[in-house]
C-alpha positions in Angstrom: -35.4 -64.9 183.4 -32.3 -64.0 181.5 -29.6 -63.1 184.1 -26.7 -60.4 183.3 -23.4 -61.7 182.4 -21.7 -63.0 185.5 -18.9 -60.3 186.8 -15.7 -62.1 187.3 -14.3 -59.4 189.6 -17.0 -59.9 192.1 -17.8 -56.2 191.8 -21.6 -57.0 191.1 -21.9 -59.1 194.2 -20.0 -56.3 196.2 -22.6 -53.8 195.1 -25.6 -56.0 195.7 -26.7 -53.4 198.2 -26.2 -50.5 195.9 -29.2 -48.5 194.3 -29.6 -48.8 190.4 -28.2 -45.8 188.6 -28.1 -44.8 184.7 -24.4 -44.1 185.1 -23.6 -47.6 186.3 -25.8 -50.1 184.3 -25.4 -53.8 185.6 -23.0 -55.9 183.5 -24.7 -57.7 180.8 -27.6 -55.2 180.4 -27.5 -52.6 177.5 -26.9 -49.0 178.5 -30.1 -46.9 178.4 -30.6 -44.0 176.4 -29.1 -40.7 177.5 -31.4 -38.0 176.5 -29.8 -34.5 176.0 -32.8 -32.4 177.0 -36.4 -32.8 178.0 -38.6 -32.8 174.9 -41.7 -34.4 176.4 -43.5 -33.7 179.9 -45.7 -36.7 181.0 -48.4 -36.2 183.5 -49.3 -39.2 185.7 -46.1 -41.3 185.6 -47.2 -44.4 187.0 -46.2 -47.9 186.1 -48.0 -48.1 183.0 -46.4 -45.1 181.3 -43.1 -46.5 182.4 -43.7 -49.8 180.7 -45.4 -48.4 177.5 -44.9 -44.6 176.0 -41.3 -44.4 177.8 -40.3 -47.7 176.3 -41.5 -46.8 172.9 -39.7 -43.5 173.3 -36.6 -45.5 174.3 -36.7 -47.6 171.2 -37.2 -44.6 169.1 -34.1 -42.9 170.4 -31.9 -46.1 170.1 -33.1 -46.6 166.5 -32.5 -43.0 165.3 -30.0 -41.5 167.6 -32.2 -38.7 168.2 -31.8 -37.9 172.0 -33.9 -34.7 172.1 -36.8 -36.5 173.7 -36.1 -37.0 177.4 -39.2 -37.3 179.5 -39.8 -35.1 182.7 -42.3 -37.3 184.4 -44.8 -35.6 186.8 -46.3 -37.7 189.7 -49.9 -36.7 190.7 -50.8 -38.5 193.8 -47.5 -38.6 195.8 -43.9 -38.2 195.7 -43.2 -41.9 195.7 -42.3 -42.2 192.0 -40.1 -39.3 192.2 -38.3 -40.8 195.3 -37.9 -44.1 193.5 -36.5 -42.7 190.3 -34.6 -39.6 191.1 -31.8 -41.5 193.1 -31.4 -43.7 190.1 -30.9 -40.7 187.5 -34.3 -41.4 186.1 -33.3 -45.0 184.8 -35.4 -48.1 185.8 -35.9 -51.7 184.9 -38.8 -53.1 182.8 -39.3 -56.8 183.6 -41.1 -58.5 180.7 -42.8 -61.6 181.9 -44.4 -64.1 179.6 -45.0 -67.8 178.7 -41.3 -68.2 177.7 -40.0 -66.8 180.9 -38.9 -63.2 182.0 -36.2 -60.9 180.9 -35.0 -57.4 182.3 -34.0 -54.3 180.3 -33.0 -50.8 181.4 -34.9 -47.6 180.3 -33.4 -44.2 180.3 -35.8 -42.1 178.5 -37.1 -40.6 181.6 -34.7 -37.9 182.9 -36.3 -37.0 186.2 -39.8 -37.0 188.0 -41.3 -33.9 189.6 -44.2 -33.8 192.2 -46.4 -30.8 191.7 -47.2 -30.4 195.5 -43.5 -29.3 195.9 -42.3 -28.6 192.4 -45.2 -26.9 190.4 -42.8 -24.0 189.2 -40.4 -26.5 187.7 -43.3 -28.3 185.8 -44.7 -25.0 184.6 -41.2 -24.1 183.4 -40.9 -27.4 181.5 -44.4 -27.0 180.0 -43.4 -23.5 178.8 -39.8 -24.4 177.5 -39.5 -24.0 173.7 -37.7 -27.3 173.7 -40.7 -29.1 175.1 -42.9 -30.2 172.0 -45.2 -32.9 173.6 -47.2 -33.3 176.6 -48.5 -36.7 177.4 -51.0 -38.0 179.9 -51.9 -41.0 181.9 -54.0 -39.7 184.8 -56.6 -42.6 184.7 -60.4 -41.7 183.7 -60.9 -40.1 187.2 -57.7 -38.0 186.8 -59.8 -35.8 184.2 -62.0 -34.4 186.9 -65.1 -34.9 184.9 -68.6 -34.9 186.2 -71.2 -37.7 185.5 -72.5 -35.7 182.4 -68.8 -35.4 181.0 -68.2 -31.8 181.9 -65.4 -30.4 183.9 -65.8 -30.7 187.8 -65.2 -27.0 188.7 -65.1 -27.7 192.2 -62.3 -30.2 191.9 -60.2 -27.8 189.8 -61.2 -24.5 191.4 -57.9 -23.8 193.1 -56.0 -24.2 189.8 -58.6 -22.1 188.0 -58.2 -19.3 190.7 -54.5 -19.5 190.3 -54.6 -19.3 186.4 -56.7 -16.3 186.8 -54.3 -14.7 188.9 -51.2 -15.7 186.8 -52.9 -14.2 183.6 -53.9 -11.2 185.2 -50.5 -10.4 187.0 -48.1 -12.3 184.5 -46.8 -14.5 187.4 -43.7 -16.0 186.5 -43.7 -19.8 186.9 -41.1 -19.5 189.6 -43.8 -17.9 191.9 -46.4 -20.3 191.3 -48.7 -22.0 194.0 -48.7 -25.7 194.1 -51.1 -27.2 191.4 -54.0 -29.4 192.8 -55.3 -31.2 189.6 -53.8 -32.6 186.5 -56.1 -30.6 184.2 -55.5 -27.4 186.3 -51.8 -28.0 186.2 -52.0 -28.5 182.2 -54.2 -25.6 181.5 -51.7 -23.3 183.6 -48.8 -24.8 181.8 -50.3 -23.9 178.5 -51.0 -20.3 179.6 -47.6 -20.0 180.9 -46.1 -21.2 177.5 -48.2 -18.6 175.7 -46.7 -16.0 177.9 -43.3 -17.3 177.3 -43.6 -16.9 173.6 -46.2 -19.4 172.4 -44.3 -22.1 170.6 -46.6 -24.7 169.2 -47.3 -27.8 171.5 -49.0 -31.3 171.1 -51.1 -32.4 174.0 -51.6 -36.2 173.7 -53.9 -38.3 176.1 -53.0 -42.0 176.5 -55.8 -42.8 178.9 -58.6 -45.3 178.4 -61.3 -42.7 177.2 -63.2 -42.8 174.0 -62.0 -39.8 171.8 -59.6 -38.9 174.5 -57.8 -36.1 172.8 -61.2 -34.3 172.1 -62.3 -34.9 175.6 -59.3 -33.3 176.8 -59.5 -30.5 174.5 -63.0 -29.8 175.7 -62.0 -29.9 179.4 -59.3 -27.3 178.5 -61.7 -25.1 176.8 -64.1 -25.3 179.8 -61.3 -24.5 182.3 -60.3 -21.5 180.4 -63.8 -20.3 180.1 -64.4 -20.7 183.8 -61.2 -19.1 184.9 -61.1 -16.3 182.2 -64.5 -15.6 181.0 -65.1 -13.3 178.1 -62.3 -11.1 176.8 -59.9 -11.9 179.7 -59.2 -15.3 178.0 -59.5 -14.4 174.5 -55.8 -14.3 173.7 -55.2 -17.7 175.4 -58.3 -19.3 173.6 -56.8 -17.9 170.2 -53.3 -19.3 171.1 -54.9 -22.6 171.8 -56.9 -22.7 168.7 -53.9 -21.9 166.3 -51.0 -23.5 168.1 -51.9 -26.5 170.2 -53.4 -29.9 169.0 -54.9 -32.8 171.0 -54.7 -35.8 168.9 -56.3 -39.2 170.3 -54.5 -42.4 171.1 -55.1 -46.0 172.0 -52.7 -47.7 174.4 -52.5 -51.4 175.1 -50.2 -53.3 177.6 -51.0 -55.3 180.8 -48.8 -53.7 183.5 -49.6 -55.3 186.8 -48.6 -53.8 190.2 -44.8 -54.6 190.9 -44.5 -57.0 194.2 -41.7 -57.0 196.6 -40.7 -60.2 195.7 -40.1 -59.2 192.2 -37.8 -56.4 193.3 -35.8 -58.8 195.3 -35.7 -61.2 192.2 -34.4 -58.6 190.0 -32.0 -57.3 192.8 -30.4 -60.7 192.9 -29.8 -60.7 189.3 -28.7 -57.1 188.8 -26.6 -56.7 191.8 -28.3 -53.5 192.4 -31.7 -52.3 193.9 -34.3 -51.0 191.5 -37.0 -49.2 193.4 -38.4 -48.1 190.0 -39.0 -51.6 188.7 -42.1 -52.2 186.5 -43.5 -55.5 185.3 -45.3 -55.9 181.9 -46.5 -58.5 179.4 -44.6 -58.9 176.2 -47.6 -57.3 174.2 -47.6 -53.4 173.5 -49.6 -51.6 171.1 -49.9 -47.8 170.7 -52.0 -46.3 167.9 -51.6 -42.4 167.4 -53.7 -40.1 165.6 -51.1 -38.2 163.3 -52.0 -34.6 164.1 -49.1 -32.8 165.8 -48.5 -29.0 166.3 -44.8 -29.4 166.0 -41.9 -31.9 166.1 -42.3 -35.4 167.6 -40.3 -38.6 168.4 -40.1 -41.1 165.7 -42.2 -43.3 167.7 -43.1 -45.4 164.6 -39.4 -46.6 164.9 -40.2 -47.9 168.5 -43.3 -49.7 167.2 -46.2 -47.0 167.4 -48.7 -47.0 164.6 -49.8 -43.5 163.2 -53.1 -43.3 161.5 -55.6 -40.5 160.7 -58.4 -42.3 162.6 -57.8 -43.9 166.0 -61.5 -44.4 166.7 -61.8 -48.1 165.3 -58.8 -49.2 167.2 -59.9 -47.3 170.3 -63.6 -48.7 170.3 -62.3 -52.1 169.8 -59.7 -52.0 172.7 -62.2 -50.2 175.2 -65.0 -52.6 174.4 -63.2 -55.9 173.9 -60.2 -55.6 176.2 -61.2 -53.1 179.0 -64.6 -54.3 179.0 -63.7 -57.8 179.4 -61.2 -56.8 181.9 -63.5 -55.1 184.0 -66.2 -57.8 183.9 -63.7 -60.5 185.0 -62.5 -58.2 187.8 -66.0 -58.1 189.3 -67.2 -61.4 188.7 -63.8 -63.0 189.7 -63.6 -61.0 193.0 -67.2 -62.4 193.7 -66.1 -65.9 193.0 -63.0 -65.5 195.4 -60.6 -65.2 192.8 -57.4 -63.0 193.6 -56.0 -62.6 190.1 -57.5 -62.1 186.5 -55.6 -65.1 185.5 -57.4 -67.1 188.0 -60.6 -65.7 187.1 -60.5 -66.1 183.2 -59.5 -69.9 183.9 -63.0 -70.5 185.2 -65.1 -71.6 182.5 -68.2 -69.8 183.6 -66.4 -66.6 183.9 -64.7 -67.1 180.6 -68.0 -67.7 179.0 -69.3 -64.3 180.6 -66.4 -62.6 179.2 -67.0 -64.2 175.5 -70.7 -63.0 175.7 -69.7 -59.5 176.5 -67.2 -59.6 173.9 -69.7 -60.9 171.4 -72.1 -58.1 172.2 -69.2 -55.7 171.6 -68.0 -57.3 168.3 -71.7 -56.7 166.9 -71.1 -53.1 167.3 -67.5 -52.7 165.9 -66.1 -51.7 162.7 -62.9 -53.6 162.5 -59.5 -51.6 161.8 -57.7 -52.5 158.7 -56.2 -56.0 158.9 -57.9 -56.8 162.3 -59.8 -59.9 162.9 -61.9 -58.9 165.9 -63.0 -62.5 166.8 -59.2 -63.4 166.8 -58.2 -60.4 168.8 -61.1 -61.2 171.5 -59.8 -64.6 171.8 -56.1 -63.5 172.0 -57.1 -60.8 174.9 -58.4 -63.9 177.1 -55.2 -65.8 176.4 -53.3 -62.5 177.4 -55.5 -62.4 180.7 -54.5 -65.9 181.3 -50.9 -65.3 181.6 -50.3 -66.0 185.4 -47.0 -63.9 185.3 -48.8 -60.6 185.0 -50.5 -61.1 188.4 -53.2 -58.5 187.6 -55.4 -58.4 190.6 -59.1 -58.4 190.5 -59.3 -55.8 193.0 -56.9 -53.6 191.2 -59.0 -53.7 188.2 -62.3 -53.5 189.8 -61.5 -49.8 191.2 -63.1 -46.7 189.7 -65.9 -48.7 188.2 -68.4 -45.6 187.7 -65.7 -43.8 185.8 -64.9 -47.1 183.6 -68.4 -48.6 182.9 -69.6 -45.7 180.8 -66.8 -46.0 178.3 -66.1 -49.9 178.5 -69.8 -51.1 178.5 -71.8 -48.1 177.9 -71.2 -47.8 174.1 -71.9 -51.3 173.6 -75.2 -51.2 175.4 -76.4 -48.0 173.7 -75.5 -49.7 170.3 -77.3 -52.9 171.0 -80.4 -51.2 172.3 -80.6 -49.1 169.2 -80.6 -52.3 167.1 -83.4 -53.5 169.2 -81.4 -55.9 171.5 -81.0 -56.2 175.2 -77.4 -57.4 175.3 -77.0 -60.4 177.6 -73.2 -60.2 177.9 -73.6 -56.4 179.1 -76.5 -57.4 181.3 -74.3 -60.0 183.1 -71.5 -57.5 183.4 -73.6 -54.9 185.0 -75.1 -57.8 187.4 -71.5 -58.6 188.3 -70.5 -54.9 189.1 -73.8 -54.3 191.1 -73.4 -57.4 193.0 -70.0 -56.8 193.8 -70.9 -53.1 195.1 -73.6 -54.6 197.3 -71.3 -57.4 198.7 -68.5 -55.0 199.5 -70.8 -52.5 201.1 -72.7 -55.3 203.2 -69.3 -56.6 204.3 -68.5 -53.2 205.7 -65.9 -52.3 203.1 -65.8 -49.0 201.1 -65.6 -49.6 197.3 -62.7 -48.0 195.6 -64.4 -45.4 193.5 -64.7 -41.7 193.2 -68.5 -42.0 193.9 -68.1 -44.3 196.8 -70.3 -42.4 199.0 -73.2 -42.4 196.5 -72.8 -46.3 196.0 -72.7 -46.9 199.8 -76.0 -44.6 200.3 -77.9 -46.5 197.7 -77.0 -49.9 199.0 -77.8 -48.9 202.7 -81.2 -47.2 201.5 -82.5 -50.2 199.5 -85.1 -52.5 201.0 -83.1 -55.6 199.8 -80.2 -56.6 197.6 -82.3 -56.5 194.3 -83.6 -53.1 195.0 -80.1 -52.1 195.6 -78.9 -53.6 192.2 -81.8 -51.8 190.5 -80.6 -48.5 192.1 -77.1 -48.9 191.2 -77.7 -49.8 187.7 -79.9 -46.4 187.6 -77.1 -44.2 189.0 -77.0 -41.0 186.9 -74.1 -40.9 184.5 -73.3 -44.8 184.6 -75.0 -45.5 181.3 -74.8 -42.5 179.0 -77.7 -41.8 176.8 -80.2 -43.7 179.1 -81.9 -41.0 181.2 -84.1 -41.9 184.1 -87.6 -42.9 183.0 -86.3 -44.1 179.6 -88.0 -47.5 178.4 -84.7 -48.9 177.5 -83.3 -48.3 180.8 -86.1 -50.0 182.5 -85.7 -53.0 180.3 -81.9 -53.2 181.3 -82.6 -52.6 184.8 -85.2 -55.5 185.0 -82.8 -57.9 183.0 -80.0 -57.1 185.4 -82.1 -57.6 188.5 -83.3 -60.9 187.0 -79.6 -62.0 186.3 -78.7 -61.1 190.0 -81.8 -62.9 191.4 -81.1 -65.9 189.1 -77.6 -66.3 190.8 -75.7 -65.8 187.5 -73.4 -63.6 189.6 -73.2 -64.2 193.3 -70.9 -63.4 196.5 -69.1 -66.3 198.0 
C-alpha cells in the first residue's frame, strides 16, 4: 500500500483519532472533487456504487472541471451509510487492492446521503429539482420488488402506491410526504413530484445486474403508476413519462467485497484519520451505458465509461460469464468449506465446474465488438483468484432465487432450444440446490427473499434427492420452463443425477 507523504510537523500523528473529512484531506492524497450542486440522485448507495459509478463521476469531473454532478446518495435499508459519510462531508476512501499491492484515493463526488425512513421529503425535493438530471440505481435484484413472473409485487410497494395516489390527488408538496417504504415506490413518487414541479426531463439509469435493466425498470414504473392511478387519474403522469423520461440500460463490472475492520484500521494508520466510509475494490472497472439520455449528463466517458447504442451483448456476456460463474463458485465453494471466492476458484474441480458453465454460456453469446469471449472468461477466473478482494462465498450466495433466473436461466433456455441439456448449468443448479438442502438440514435460514418457500420444499421432501428436484422446479427459478414442460423434466433429472453422483456435496 502506498502511504501518504510523512507530515514533518507531526500533525497527522496528532490527528490519528480524528475523522476523515473532505475539507481536511490527509497529506499526500489528492483533494477530492468539490461539487457545486447535486446533479445525480443515486438510490441504493452501498459499497458498490461508491467504488464504481461515483469513482467514474469523480474522474469525469476532474478531467473536465464540470462540478455540477454531485451525487445525493439514498440508502435503502438503514441509516448506516448516511452515518458513515455525513460526518465526513460525503468524502470517503477507495482502497484499490491488486497483485501489485494496494493504494488509497479520496472520492468527493458524493455530497451527502439521505435515509428515506427519516428524510423522504428531502429525497423527493432532490428528485424534483430542475438541477437534477440523472437518477441512478444499485438496489440489487430484489430491490426491484418483482414477483417470480417479473411483474411488480404490488403488496411490497402498496404503501408507496397509496402515498402516490394521495400526493397526486391532493398536490401534496414533498415537504409533507410520508416516509417511502421501497426503492421503486420512492422513485415513482419522485417522478410524480418532478412532473408537478414543472416536469424537467430526467434520465433514470439502472446499474444493477438485470438483463435489459432499463426496460425492466421502465415496465415496473409503468405498472406502479397504473396500479396507483388507474385510468384517467394517471394520464398526465403517463404522458409526461413517455415524453420526458428515459430509462437507458447499463452494464457494470467491478468486484467490491465487504470492507473489514482490519482494513479500516490499516487505512487509518496510513491516513492519520478514521474513514468509516472506506470501500475496497479490485483494480478492474467497466461501465457500459446505453446512450439514451433525456437531458444533460456527466462526461462519464472521460472517466472511463463506454457509451453504445446497444448494451445487450456486453450485458449478457457479463451476466452469464462473470455473474454466472460467481454464483456457481459461491455455492460449490461454500459446500466445499471455502470461505472466499479466491479459495474456491483455486480448487481445480471447482474451477473446472466454472469453466464448464462458462463454455455453456459462450455457446449462446454474441461477442461485443473487440471482445474475445474465451479470453474474457479466463480473465474473470483470474480476477476471482485475487485474494486481496476477500469476496466471501456466503456474501455471493445470498438471493439465489433472484440471481439464478438472469445468471443461469438465459444460458439454459438457449442451450435447450439448441437441443442440448447443458452440463455446466446442470452442475451449477445442483450446487445451488445442494447448498439450500445443506443449510436447511443444518437449521440455518438461507439468505433469500423466498427463504420460507425454500425451507418448506426441503422439509416436506421425502429425501435430499426429492428436495433437490422440488427446488429446481420452484416457479420462476428457470424462466420459460413451466411445470410439466419436457425440457424442465430433463433438466431436473440431470440435476438430481449430478447431486446423487456426488459431483457437489456438503462437507
